[in-house]
N, C-alpha and C positions, 0 to 999 in steps of 0.2 A: 356851433354858434353862427358860423358864416352863412350856412344854408338857412337858418332861422331868420337871419337879417336880410338875406338876399332880395326878397320881393321888394322891400323898401328901397334898396339900392337900384334895382331894375327900374322902378317907377321914377326915381329922382335923377338917376344918372350919376349919383355920388360915388366916390371911390373910397373903399376901406384902406386906410393907411397903416403901415407898420406891421411888424411880426411880433407875436407874443413869445415869451420864453418857451412856452409849451411847443409852439410850432418850430422854433429854432432847434429844440431838442429832437423833435420828430425828424427834421431834415438832417440833423447830424447822424441819426441812426441810419437813415436811407443812404447817406454818403459813404457808409462802409462798403456797400455793394458797388458803388462807383469806383472806389479805390481798388477793389478786387478786379473790376473790369479793366482798369488801366494796367495793372501788374500782370494779369493772366490772359488778357485777350488783346488789348490795343497795342501794348509794347511788343509782344511776340510777333504780331502781324505788321508792325512798323518798326523794324529793327533800327532804322536810322534815328528814330526818336529816343530809343533806349540807349543807343551809342552816344548821343549827345549828352544825355544825363550822366552816363558813366564817365565821360571825359570831363564834365563839369560845366554847368550852365547857370545862368541866373533866370529863375522861373517865377512868374507872377500868376497868382490865381485870383481872378476877379469874382467876387461873390463867394468867398471861400468858406462861409458858414463858420463852423467850429474847427476848421482847418484839418480835418481828418486826412484829406488827400495829401496836402503838402507835408504834414508831419510824417506820414508813412513813406512818402517819396524821399524825404530827408534821411530817414533811417535806412533806406535802401540804396540811395545814391549819395555817398558821403562826400563827393567832390563838388556837388551842386549846392546852391543857396536858394532859398525860397522866401517869397513875400506874398502875403495874403492881403486882399482888400475886402472888407466886409462892412456894410453900413449899419448892421444891427449891433448896437452897443452891448447888449447882453451876451452875444456870441463872442465878441472880441475880448471881453473881460474874462470869460472862462478859458479862452484859448491861451492868452498870455500866461496864465497861471500854469497851464498844462505844459507849455513850451519850456517854462522855467524848471518844472519838476523833471522833465526829460533831459535837461541839460543841452537843449538845442538852440539857446539864445544867439549863438554866433552865426547860425546858418538859417534860422527860421524866425520871421517876424510877421506881425499882423497889424495892419493899419485900419482904424475905424473910419472908413470912407467908402462912398459909392464910386462906381466907375466914372461918373461925370466929374469927379473931383481929382482924378489921378494926375499927379504933377510930373510924372516921369518922362524922360526924353532920351530915346536911343539907349536904353539901359538893359533890356531883357532879351534873352535868346529864345525864350518860349513863354507864351501867355496862354492860359487856359480859362475856360468858363464851363463849369459842370452844372447843367440844368439851370443855367443863369440867363443865357441870352434871351430866351423867350419872355423872361420876367422883366426885362428892361422896358419900361413904358415908352410909348412912341415919342413923348415930348423930349426925352433925353437920349433916345437910342443912338442918334447920329453922334452926339457929343461923346458918349461912352466909347463908341467904336473908333472915333477919331483919336481919342486919348489912348486907346489900346494900340492903334496903328503907330502913333507917335512914340509910344513906350518901347516898341520892338526895334531891335537892331536890324540893319539891312540883312536880308536872308533869314530873319527869325521866323519862327513857326507860331501860328495862331491855331489853337485847338478849341473846338466847340463841341461839347458832349450834350446833346439835347434831343427833344422830341422831333419826330417827323410830323409834318402837317400836310394834309392833302391839297393838291393843286386843283382837282376837279370834284364836283359835287358827288359824283358816283363813287369816288374813293372814300367818302366818309363811312361807308359800310365795310371797308376792308380792315381785317384785324390788325394789320401792321400800323394803321393810323389811329387805332382806338385810344391808346394812352394819350396822344396829343390832343385828340378831340375832347376827351374827358377833362384833361387839364385845362383846355381853353374854356370850357364851361365852368369848371371849378374856380378859376382865377379871374374870370371876366370882371368881377366886382373889385378886383385889385387894380384894374386898369390895364390888364395884360391883353395884348393883341398878338397872336401868333402869325408869323410869316411862313408862307409855303416855300417850297424849294426854289421856284423861279424867282419869287420876291427876294429870298435870301441871296441868291446868286447875284442878282442885279444890285442889291444893297452892298454886298461885299466888294464887288468889282468897282462899283462907283466910288468907293473909298480908297481904292488902290490895291486891294488884296488880289493876289493872283494864284494860279495853280491850285484852284479849289477842288478838293477831293472829298469823297464821302465813303464811309465804310459802315455796314451794319455790324452790330455787336451781338454775337451769339449769346442767347440767354436773356437778352434785353429787348424784347419785342417792342417795336415802336420808337426805339432810340437809335441814334447813329452818332458817329464821330465825324466832324468836319475838320479838315486841315486846310490851311492856306498859308501863303508866305507873302512877304513884302519885298 
């Protein structure tokens, strides 16, 4: 449907707003692979993150969708507590029912809000965005990341699992950037504007994040995990 409508949006510059239930369900299915990446690739290569969760942290997932990641993490790391923030009402309604069915209400909760509305201050040891950062439209990008920065405790970890996007025009032909290039085309009518690596680094450091590191994820061509601290 989006591609059928796209020419009109390209001509007018209008933005398609909102996620349909069908798209939310599709993203929930895709998030299962992201969860496996955390448990089988990211944590084994970042032992300190795993150790933090084993000791017990307060973890915020911005753009949590149907909360597949934080539910699985809660079941794996029983000393940690998890909060999800998700602006799509359909997703949060489904999630709250599932959390209750699994008996995780004391350690997992989901709030129906976008990152621009986060009210937290110095509350979380770890904040994550899985394939979410690139979807934050430019008008609210600074606000969302300022809120994330404020929500982290000193020394807390920011995790961003997202697409790579090329810095140079010739890199658009490289396979490692293809998923990000395709996503940028697919989501342009949603108002999405991808930042390349240099733009990301300048953006994060300008907000106060430090020790920015990147890691490729085996089996996930075109995606990487970015970590930073405050």
